[in-house]
Steps between C-alpha positions, in 0.01 A plus 500: 500500500655164577193333379509686174855404444424135575207496265709665219777256552259212492339628178848531330597150621166362365566678160841356484367158566251545219771618261725211587230240432359673199515338161762635272439604133791424266498636148748279306630447151500125429709374213303286240743285319224391243431869406851630570376798704424610850139494611364721787352303780346625829540253787299560827662279767437462877791624711769227509410338171860528395637352820587131525409511863129542429230275383442463125209699356246414236488724197205646301600613145269792416466605133387838362263569219542658153697835512601426869842435642676353798375779727130481389381265782659695773325805358156329499560346846729720694481291821640188337811525724282487803302203361828319411639558859186400676448180293879413484498475116710654236349673206694524167382739228688485166473744211346296216468789253201420268623151448187308625765297671558272187821403336400671179500285192550820289740695711802291628603780725177480698526200728306577813368146561863383533591798701220474767469122531869412491760795517302713751406216728864373515618862576253552775571150661875579485497846645228464757401247767210334326315171493663393177229259395151514341348460835632853590427673170182666368445725209215741408432828317258743365371521140783409268681378828201279578546332161873486555466343846278215389699454181813451696352290771312261266819451300733487794317312761826368631592851590184661641275324746227768502379744237242778469363757263300820557312648211725289282502490126465116500396470148667748266323399173189716547735809503719454185594872451550596858806553736774436249457128507558490118851605558556198703302243292447657154169623367211290602359439157827341379611337824189338647692174593752710708217698671328167588828369645577806707180558681440369866180348442658238265772407752277322758562161346856530645368474854304247704296554810728576800804604302447863578282698749306746283317824580321703226299819547355764277281803533133474385536797260849406377538445124683182583215353705376261220836345424549441879165340533591279194826403670307411822261273306792326318683436831169358641470274185844359573413459875789739605426654834544872514351814677310718258369842622309775337415816681378850416775687324655613167851455353682756715733551800224531754403140421845363504581674824213307652536169332868447573423471861285192438763349267785545757276346763444200273873469445576532869266208567671301226840574653384417851352163390837403353 
């Protein structure tokens, strides 16, 4: 009987320790001055990330795809809190609506480039114990979010030190009628210059080799595979080092649940080197 009581007490104590050390999941409303509205953001932070007594943590900004929201990634990868805790990293998931993470030239109320790369980064660095430097920041995402992550990183290499894309729409122009992009840029037929200027593949002249650690992956049966291969070839042409991975898979949550493990490992290695 005493042994059973001791065992139960030990298990309760062990569970308590796990709960104390578990990553916390905060669902916040973050004010965007540029859009004059609150934006929902999910922050996954190791225990102690709000305490000044603890070490500063690196941050991975994780962007959802078209029709997603701030909670999409934790739905795709429910064990993100455990991963954050094990690797001592923060994960920040903003709601980007269907913005493609641009500051829209057509809709002045849609300024998600400014929000993520400036307003949100400042908020997170102010309210959590972070490494407030590009050496402690990475950004990645799926599909529309893969486009958004590289778009933001290439244009704000002073903010993000590493970037990734999984199943990313890295060249939007082959898909002129899809995913409400015309609401942000205007119809393709009448706004080709704007479409050229707002696609990731035309932003690589803004970076040099070594500016950003880059990882790109895409499924072999994904409809974005060819544009990802094209981006890979253009990066090679500019002699910009990057990891490029294709593996069996399509454009779905099963693929992203698997691929994000490799991307977070890539970012962890980047943070550890710095």
